Structure formats: structure tokens, C-alpha cells
A tleap script that builds the chain and sets N, CA, C and O, in Angstrom:
source leaprc.protein.ff14SB
mol = sequence {
  NMET ALA THR PHE ASP THR SER ARG THR THR
  TYR GLY SER ALA PRO VAL ALA SER ARG PHE
  PHE GLY MET ILE ASN ALA ALA VAL ALA ALA
  VAL VAL ALA TRP ASN ASP ALA ARG VAL THR
  ARG ASN ALA LEU ALA SER LEU THR ASP ARG
  GLU LEU GLU ASP ILE GLY LEU SER ARG ALA
  ASP ILE ASP ALA VAL ALA ASP SER ARG ILE
  ASN CARG
}
set mol.1.N position { -0.490 -61.257 -5.619 }
set mol.1.CA position { -0.885 -59.539 -5.877 }
set mol.1.C position { 0.216 -59.072 -5.675 }
set mol.1.O position { 0.923 -59.462 -4.746 }
set mol.2.N position { 0.672 -57.868 -6.762 }
set mol.2.CA position { 1.717 -57.169 -6.623 }
set mol.2.C position { 1.091 -55.591 -6.275 }
set mol.2.O position { -0.051 -55.250 -6.581 }
set mol.3.N position { 1.908 -54.872 -5.700 }
set mol.3.CA position { 1.674 -53.666 -5.070 }
set mol.3.C position { 2.712 -52.461 -5.663 }
set mol.3.O position { 3.902 -52.770 -5.609 }
set mol.4.N position { 2.386 -51.064 -6.248 }
set mol.4.CA position { 3.094 -50.294 -6.474 }
set mol.4.C position { 3.015 -49.212 -5.659 }
set mol.4.O position { 1.916 -48.739 -5.367 }
set mol.5.N position { 4.399 -48.590 -5.105 }
set mol.5.CA position { 4.464 -47.332 -3.865 }
set mol.5.C position { 4.542 -46.141 -4.933 }
set mol.5.O position { 5.425 -45.849 -5.739 }
set mol.6.N position { 3.447 -45.625 -4.684 }
set mol.6.CA position { 3.944 -43.882 -5.402 }
set mol.6.C position { 3.759 -43.060 -4.892 }
set mol.6.O position { 3.131 -42.152 -5.436 }
set mol.7.N position { 4.356 -42.907 -3.140 }
set mol.7.CA position { 4.414 -42.061 -2.331 }
set mol.7.C position { 5.831 -41.187 -2.286 }
set mol.7.O position { 6.163 -40.050 -1.951 }
set mol.8.N position { 6.641 -42.692 -2.958 }
set mol.8.CA position { 8.047 -41.851 -3.001 }
set mol.8.C position { 8.640 -41.063 -3.966 }
set mol.8.O position { 8.220 -41.289 -5.101 }
set mol.9.N position { 9.617 -40.077 -3.854 }
set mol.9.CA position { 10.036 -39.221 -5.115 }
set mol.9.C position { 11.120 -40.510 -5.967 }
set mol.9.O position { 11.698 -41.564 -5.700 }
set mol.10.N position { 10.904 -39.589 -7.099 }
set mol.10.CA position { 12.239 -40.641 -8.055 }
set mol.10.C position { 13.384 -40.133 -7.712 }
set mol.10.O position { 13.605 -38.948 -7.463 }
set mol.11.N position { 14.209 -41.107 -7.691 }
set mol.11.CA position { 15.713 -41.130 -7.140 }
set mol.11.C position { 16.202 -39.976 -7.999 }
set mol.11.O position { 15.809 -39.926 -9.164 }
set mol.12.N position { 17.054 -39.011 -7.514 }
set mol.12.CA position { 17.405 -37.880 -8.170 }
set mol.12.C position { 16.879 -36.797 -8.517 }
set mol.12.O position { 17.551 -35.889 -9.005 }
set mol.13.N position { 15.375 -36.700 -8.291 }
set mol.13.CA position { 14.846 -35.528 -8.391 }
set mol.13.C position { 15.029 -34.557 -7.608 }
set mol.13.O position { 14.843 -33.397 -7.975 }
set mol.14.N position { 15.422 -34.879 -6.406 }
set mol.14.CA position { 15.716 -33.900 -5.115 }
set mol.14.C position { 17.196 -32.672 -5.381 }
set mol.14.O position { 17.306 -31.513 -4.982 }
set mol.15.N position { 18.089 -33.463 -6.145 }
set mol.15.CA position { 19.175 -32.552 -6.799 }
set mol.15.C position { 18.463 -31.766 -7.899 }
set mol.15.O position { 18.600 -30.542 -7.911 }
set mol.16.N position { 17.813 -32.290 -8.700 }
set mol.16.CA position { 17.143 -31.181 -9.494 }
set mol.16.C position { 16.242 -30.033 -9.212 }
set mol.16.O position { 16.134 -28.932 -9.751 }
set mol.17.N position { 15.695 -30.534 -8.329 }
set mol.17.CA position { 14.798 -29.408 -7.822 }
set mol.17.C position { 15.480 -28.415 -7.229 }
set mol.17.O position { 15.171 -27.249 -7.473 }
set mol.18.N position { 16.429 -28.697 -6.430 }
set mol.18.CA position { 17.519 -28.119 -5.377 }
set mol.18.C position { 18.297 -27.156 -6.551 }
set mol.18.O position { 18.297 -25.949 -6.312 }
set mol.19.N position { 18.893 -27.570 -7.680 }
set mol.19.CA position { 19.401 -26.831 -8.637 }
set mol.19.C position { 18.402 -25.985 -9.377 }
set mol.19.O position { 18.930 -24.896 -9.606 }
set mol.20.N position { 17.305 -26.034 -9.795 }
set mol.20.CA position { 16.425 -25.302 -10.145 }
set mol.20.C position { 15.812 -23.964 -9.114 }
set mol.20.O position { 15.520 -22.853 -9.555 }
set mol.21.N position { 15.723 -24.319 -7.890 }
set mol.21.CA position { 15.193 -23.348 -6.814 }
set mol.21.C position { 16.778 -22.789 -6.574 }
set mol.21.O position { 16.742 -21.691 -6.018 }
set mol.22.N position { 17.930 -23.178 -6.801 }
set mol.22.CA position { 19.082 -22.276 -6.613 }
set mol.22.C position { 19.258 -21.309 -7.823 }
set mol.22.O position { 19.876 -20.253 -7.684 }
set mol.23.N position { 18.628 -21.737 -9.183 }
set mol.23.CA position { 18.933 -20.726 -10.344 }
set mol.23.C position { 17.607 -19.692 -9.749 }
set mol.23.O position { 17.755 -18.516 -10.082 }
set mol.24.N position { 17.062 -19.820 -9.391 }
set mol.24.CA position { 15.981 -19.112 -9.286 }
set mol.24.C position { 16.285 -17.858 -7.984 }
set mol.24.O position { 15.942 -16.676 -8.009 }
set mol.25.N position { 16.942 -18.502 -7.038 }
set mol.25.CA position { 17.354 -17.922 -5.994 }
set mol.25.C position { 18.480 -16.432 -6.186 }
set mol.25.O position { 18.466 -15.274 -5.768 }
set mol.26.N position { 19.408 -17.284 -7.079 }
set mol.26.CA position { 20.290 -16.445 -7.850 }
set mol.26.C position { 19.942 -15.169 -8.730 }
set mol.26.O position { 20.480 -14.061 -8.745 }
set mol.27.N position { 18.852 -15.683 -9.474 }
set mol.27.CA position { 18.347 -14.790 -10.190 }
set mol.27.C position { 17.709 -13.841 -9.429 }
set mol.27.O position { 17.862 -12.714 -9.901 }
set mol.28.N position { 16.944 -13.884 -8.262 }
set mol.28.CA position { 16.731 -13.088 -7.761 }
set mol.28.C position { 17.496 -12.218 -6.897 }
set mol.28.O position { 17.153 -11.072 -6.605 }
set mol.29.N position { 18.431 -12.738 -6.541 }
set mol.29.CA position { 19.394 -12.051 -5.684 }
set mol.29.C position { 20.309 -11.019 -6.803 }
set mol.29.O position { 20.982 -10.027 -6.525 }
set mol.30.N position { 20.115 -11.505 -7.829 }
set mol.30.CA position { 21.063 -10.769 -8.853 }
set mol.30.C position { 20.187 -9.475 -8.869 }
set mol.30.O position { 20.745 -8.408 -8.615 }
set mol.31.N position { 18.737 -9.502 -9.175 }
set mol.31.CA position { 18.176 -8.307 -9.316 }
set mol.31.C position { 18.034 -7.402 -8.176 }
set mol.31.O position { 17.930 -6.190 -8.368 }
set mol.32.N position { 18.020 -7.935 -6.937 }
set mol.32.CA position { 17.891 -7.167 -5.631 }
set mol.32.C position { 19.388 -6.384 -5.905 }
set mol.32.O position { 19.327 -5.171 -5.703 }
set mol.33.N position { 20.525 -6.825 -6.273 }
set mol.33.CA position { 21.683 -6.187 -6.125 }
set mol.33.C position { 21.765 -5.286 -7.074 }
set mol.33.O position { 22.501 -4.317 -6.884 }
set mol.34.N position { 21.000 -5.414 -8.351 }
set mol.34.CA position { 20.987 -4.417 -9.339 }
set mol.34.C position { 20.298 -3.363 -8.605 }
set mol.34.O position { 20.806 -2.250 -8.469 }
set mol.35.N position { 19.020 -3.713 -8.069 }
set mol.35.CA position { 18.375 -2.413 -7.511 }
set mol.35.C position { 18.847 -1.523 -6.357 }
set mol.35.O position { 18.545 -0.349 -6.143 }
set mol.36.N position { 19.586 -2.267 -5.717 }
set mol.36.CA position { 20.252 -1.675 -4.657 }
set mol.36.C position { 21.317 -0.473 -5.137 }
set mol.36.O position { 21.404 0.687 -4.736 }
set mol.37.N position { 22.138 -1.236 -6.212 }
set mol.37.CA position { 23.337 -0.155 -6.756 }
set mol.37.C position { 22.310 0.893 -7.681 }
set mol.37.O position { 22.667 2.070 -7.627 }
set mol.38.N position { 21.455 0.699 -8.266 }
set mol.38.CA position { 20.544 1.574 -8.618 }
set mol.38.C position { 20.172 2.751 -7.900 }
set mol.38.O position { 20.469 3.891 -8.255 }
set mol.39.N position { 19.507 2.447 -6.872 }
set mol.39.CA position { 19.094 3.237 -6.105 }
set mol.39.C position { 20.319 4.048 -4.930 }
set mol.39.O position { 20.025 5.003 -4.211 }
set mol.40.N position { 21.531 3.460 -4.979 }
set mol.40.CA position { 22.503 3.912 -4.329 }
set mol.40.C position { 23.050 4.822 -5.208 }
set mol.40.O position { 23.318 5.898 -4.674 }
set mol.41.N position { 23.376 4.713 -6.731 }
set mol.41.CA position { 23.760 5.482 -7.748 }
set mol.41.C position { 22.817 6.508 -7.903 }
set mol.41.O position { 23.387 7.545 -8.243 }
set mol.42.N position { 21.497 6.647 -7.781 }
set mol.42.CA position { 20.749 7.774 -7.931 }
set mol.42.C position { 20.800 8.753 -6.884 }
set mol.42.O position { 20.893 9.964 -7.085 }
set mol.43.N position { 20.718 8.043 -5.445 }
set mol.43.CA position { 21.148 8.962 -4.325 }
set mol.43.C position { 22.217 9.513 -4.575 }
set mol.43.O position { 21.996 10.688 -4.869 }
set mol.44.N position { 23.423 9.231 -4.616 }
set mol.44.CA position { 24.514 9.965 -4.677 }
set mol.44.C position { 24.973 10.839 -5.799 }
set mol.44.O position { 25.904 11.644 -5.769 }
set mol.45.N position { 24.017 10.500 -6.990 }
set mol.45.CA position { 23.897 11.480 -7.969 }
set mol.45.C position { 23.336 12.811 -7.839 }
set mol.45.O position { 23.712 13.839 -8.403 }
set mol.46.N position { 22.404 12.651 -7.035 }
set mol.46.CA position { 21.727 13.793 -6.566 }
set mol.46.C position { 22.187 14.529 -5.671 }
set mol.46.O position { 21.583 15.559 -5.373 }
set mol.47.N position { 23.342 14.177 -5.051 }
set mol.47.CA position { 24.002 15.198 -4.045 }
set mol.47.C position { 24.847 16.197 -4.923 }
set mol.47.O position { 25.175 16.002 -6.094 }
set mol.48.N position { 25.132 17.258 -4.186 }
set mol.48.CA position { 26.138 18.605 -4.806 }
set mol.48.C position { 27.309 17.841 -4.701 }
set mol.48.O position { 27.398 16.753 -4.132 }
set mol.49.N position { 28.303 18.522 -5.337 }
set mol.49.CA position { 29.886 18.299 -5.278 }
set mol.49.C position { 30.432 18.595 -3.926 }
set mol.49.O position { 31.509 18.217 -3.465 }
set mol.50.N position { 29.502 19.344 -3.353 }
set mol.50.CA position { 30.013 19.917 -1.996 }
set mol.50.C position { 29.696 18.804 -0.904 }
set mol.50.O position { 30.543 18.397 -0.109 }
set mol.51.N position { 28.265 18.320 -0.960 }
set mol.51.CA position { 27.895 17.345 -0.238 }
set mol.51.C position { 28.821 15.959 -0.540 }
set mol.51.O position { 29.102 15.141 0.335 }
set mol.52.N position { 29.172 15.878 -1.738 }
set mol.52.CA position { 30.007 14.482 -1.968 }
set mol.52.C position { 31.418 14.561 -1.100 }
set mol.52.O position { 31.865 13.739 -0.299 }
set mol.53.N position { 31.912 15.700 -1.487 }
set mol.53.CA position { 33.107 16.141 -0.996 }
set mol.53.C position { 33.310 15.774 0.637 }
set mol.53.O position { 34.375 15.316 1.049 }
set mol.54.N position { 32.106 16.045 1.551 }
set mol.54.CA position { 31.831 16.180 2.770 }
set mol.54.C position { 31.884 14.588 3.354 }
set mol.54.O position { 32.275 14.261 4.475 }
set mol.55.N position { 31.453 13.814 2.435 }
set mol.55.CA position { 31.421 12.515 2.596 }
set mol.55.C position { 32.780 11.825 2.234 }
set mol.55.O position { 33.088 10.668 2.518 }
set mol.56.N position { 33.350 12.513 1.725 }
set mol.56.CA position { 34.911 11.896 1.250 }
set mol.56.C position { 34.886 10.988 -0.434 }
set mol.56.O position { 35.554 10.008 -0.761 }
set mol.57.N position { 33.868 11.754 -1.239 }
set mol.57.CA position { 33.733 11.090 -2.347 }
set mol.57.C position { 33.597 12.078 -3.422 }
set mol.57.O position { 33.010 13.152 -3.286 }
set mol.58.N position { 34.171 11.664 -4.508 }
set mol.58.CA position { 34.003 12.432 -5.795 }
set mol.58.C position { 33.267 11.726 -6.800 }
set mol.58.O position { 33.230 10.498 -6.870 }
set mol.59.N position { 32.582 12.647 -7.712 }
set mol.59.CA position { 31.564 11.932 -8.793 }
set mol.59.C position { 32.089 10.667 -9.301 }
set mol.59.O position { 31.362 9.692 -9.488 }
set mol.60.N position { 33.438 10.676 -9.544 }
set mol.60.CA position { 34.129 9.785 -10.406 }
set mol.60.C position { 33.976 8.284 -9.491 }
set mol.60.O position { 34.272 7.214 -10.022 }
set mol.61.N position { 33.538 8.354 -8.230 }
set mol.61.CA position { 33.667 7.174 -7.148 }
set mol.61.C position { 32.027 6.324 -6.928 }
set mol.61.O position { 31.658 5.324 -6.312 }
set mol.62.N position { 31.352 7.362 -7.809 }
set mol.62.CA position { 30.001 7.093 -7.595 }
set mol.62.C position { 29.871 5.367 -8.216 }
set mol.62.O position { 29.673 4.479 -7.386 }
set mol.63.N position { 29.948 5.158 -9.102 }
set mol.63.CA position { 30.083 3.826 -9.566 }
set mol.63.C position { 30.221 2.971 -8.837 }
set mol.63.O position { 29.497 2.046 -8.468 }
set mol.64.N position { 31.566 3.406 -8.526 }
set mol.64.CA position { 32.537 2.260 -7.607 }
set mol.64.C position { 31.921 1.861 -6.392 }
set mol.64.O position { 31.967 0.767 -5.830 }
set mol.65.N position { 31.300 2.971 -6.050 }
set mol.65.CA position { 30.695 2.950 -4.388 }
set mol.65.C position { 29.277 1.907 -4.813 }
set mol.65.O position { 28.994 0.935 -4.113 }
set mol.66.N position { 28.677 2.191 -5.740 }
set mol.66.CA position { 27.212 1.693 -5.650 }
set mol.66.C position { 27.547 0.135 -6.687 }
set mol.66.O position { 26.533 -0.495 -6.990 }
set mol.67.N position { 28.438 -0.233 -7.014 }
set mol.67.CA position { 28.661 -1.618 -7.259 }
set mol.67.C position { 29.750 -1.970 -6.061 }
set mol.67.O position { 30.615 -2.818 -6.277 }
set mol.68.N position { 29.673 -1.298 -4.819 }
set mol.68.CA position { 30.537 -1.994 -3.655 }
set mol.68.C position { 31.868 -2.623 -4.179 }
set mol.68.O position { 32.282 -3.750 -3.907 }
set mol.69.N position { 32.421 -1.752 -4.927 }
set mol.69.CA position { 33.973 -1.910 -4.875 }
set mol.69.C position { 34.786 -1.049 -3.999 }
set mol.69.O position { 35.901 -1.371 -3.588 }
set mol.70.N position { 34.126 0.169 -3.700 }
set mol.70.CA position { 34.915 0.853 -2.642 }
set mol.70.C position { 33.896 0.438 -1.113 }
set mol.70.O position { 32.715 0.136 -1.279 }
set mol.71.N position { 34.282 0.458 -0.205 }
set mol.71.CA position { 33.543 0.722 1.094 }
set mol.71.C position { 34.413 1.516 1.795 }
set mol.71.O position { 35.612 1.339 2.010 }
set mol.72.N position { 33.425 2.737 2.253 }
set mol.72.CA position { 33.790 4.198 2.864 }
set mol.72.C position { 33.081 4.152 4.303 }
set mol.72.O position { 33.154 5.121 5.059 }
savepdb mol mol.pdb
quit
């Protein structure tokens, strides 16, 4: 009499699932980073030129700060 074990995963399915969830994680991280940059950009844009000057920024620096290219 022959038996068939169905409780084991197919060989190679773990890396496929890992890649799939890795892509989902990367997509979620990209959306979170985009939203953080958007919120930062809006907050800095709402400041007056005097307030920006007080923290050492100008209007031209807002995009760079929001995209984390400048750390101040």
C-alpha cells in the first residue's frame, strides 16, 4: 500500500513567497516614504519666509528636505 504525504510544502515555494511578501513590503514602504515627504513638504510650505529663515532654510530647500537629501 502506498502513502502520499501532503503536509509538506513544495520545494522552492518558500523563496517565491518570500519574494512576494518582500515586494509587498517594498511597495508599502514606498507609500509610507511618499506620504512622509508630502506631509513634511506641506508643513514647511505653510511656514512664512521668516520662520523658514529662523530654522536655517529657504523656500528652495523645501523639496530637498522633504526628500531627505538635506539633513539639518
